C-alpha positions in Angstrom: -0.1 0.1 0.3 1.0 3.2 -1.0 1.9 6.1 2.0 -0.5 8.6 2.8 1.8 11.3 2.0 2.9 9.9 -1.3 -0.7 9.7 -2.2 -1.2 13.1 -1.3 2.1 14.2 -3.6 0.6 12.7 -6.5 -3.0 14.6 -5.9 -0.7 17.8 -5.3 0.4 17.0 -8.7 -2.9 16.9 -10.1 -3.8 20.0 -8.4 -0.7 21.6 -9.8 -1.4 20.8 -13.3 -5.2 21.9 -13.3 -3.8 25.2 -11.7 -1.1 25.1 -15.0 -3.6 24.0 -17.6 -5.9 26.8 -16.4 -3.2 29.5 -16.2 -2.2 28.3 -19.8 -5.8 28.0 -21.0 -6.4 31.3 -20.1 -3.6 33.2 -21.9 -4.6 30.9 -25.3 -8.3 32.0 -25.0 -7.2 35.6 -25.0 -4.1 36.0 -27.4 -5.1 32.8 -29.7 -3.3 29.6 -30.5 -1.1 31.5 -32.7 0.6 33.3 -30.2 0.2 30.3 -28.0 2.1 28.1 -31.0 4.5 30.6 -31.2 8.2 31.7 -29.9 6.0 34.0 -27.7 8.3 36.8 -27.5 6.2 39.4 -27.4 2.7 39.3 -25.7 -0.1 41.3 -27.4 -1.9 42.7 -24.6 -3.1 41.5 -21.1 -5.4 39.3 -19.6 -8.3 39.6 -17.9 -7.7 40.3 -13.7 -9.4 36.1 -13.1 -6.5 35.3 -15.5 -4.0 37.0 -14.1 -5.1 35.8 -10.8 -5.0 31.6 -12.5 -1.4 32.8 -13.3 -0.7 33.9 -9.8 -1.8 31.1 -7.9 -0.1 28.4 -10.4 2.9 30.5 -9.7 2.3 30.7 -5.9 1.2 26.3 -6.3 5.1 25.9 -8.3 6.6 27.9 -5.5 5.5 25.6 -2.5 4.6 22.3 -4.1 8.5 21.1 -4.5 8.7 22.4 -0.6 5.8 19.5 0.2 6.7 16.8 -1.8 10.2 16.7 -0.8 9.0 16.6 2.9 6.5 14.3 2.5 8.7 12.0 0.4 11.7 12.6 2.8 9.4 11.8 5.7 8.1 8.4 3.9 11.8 7.2 3.0 12.9 7.8 6.6 10.3 6.0 7.9 9.4 9.0 10.1 5.7 8.7 8.9 3.0 9.3 11.5 -0.5 10.6 12.4 0.5 14.4 12.5 2.7 13.8 9.4 -0.7 12.5 7.4 -2.6 15.0 8.5 -0.4 17.7 7.2 -0.7 16.2 4.1 -4.2 16.1 3.5 -4.6 19.5 4.9 -1.7 20.8 2.1 -4.0 18.8 -0.8 -7.1 20.5 0.5 -6.0 23.8 1.0 -4.5 23.7 -2.3 -7.5 22.7 -4.0 -9.6 25.9 -2.3 -7.1 28.2 -2.8 -7.4 28.5 -6.5 -11.0 29.2 -6.6 -10.7 31.8 -3.4 -8.0 33.4 -5.2 -9.8 33.6 -8.4 -13.2 34.8 -7.6 -11.3 37.2 -4.7 -13.0 36.0 -1.5 -11.4 38.4 1.2 -9.3 37.1 3.9 -10.4 33.2 2.6 -7.4 33.6 0.2 -4.5 34.2 3.0 -6.3 31.9 5.4 -6.4 28.7 2.9 -2.5 29.7 2.4 -1.9 29.5 6.3 -3.8 26.2 5.9 -1.3 25.2 3.1 1.9 26.1 5.3 0.5 24.6 8.0 0.4 21.5 6.6 3.8 21.4 5.1 5.0 22.3 8.8 3.3 19.1 10.0 4.6 17.4 7.3 7.9 18.0 7.7 8.1 17.9 11.6 9.7 14.8 12.0 11.9 15.6 9.4 13.1 19.2 11.0 13.2 17.3 14.5 16.0 15.0 12.9 18.0 17.3 11.9 17.9 19.8 14.4 17.9 17.7 17.6 
């Protein structure tokens, strides 16, 4: 059976792809297939505000995903998985799923709260590794 933390890495990768395809899809819909299929040396304008939010949400996901993945894989590889690391990895994925609509549709304060939950999930997932390194 695959460890829950590794299952969450796989789910988080799917969430990352959704972010990527949504952000890229908005740009292609805005600028057209000729732009998307070309070298994109220049951008003919700007995307909508929601499209810009999609792009920023993708970049934010791309920033946190490697940290989460490294810690989740490290915890499993080191045999340090426990109830806290499982819960942390689940919180990270759930928060990242909620982050995209909260950001794109500008739900006041929710985006920040969801982001904080994702960061807490990362810290919970990596806590045993941090402890092993620091103590």
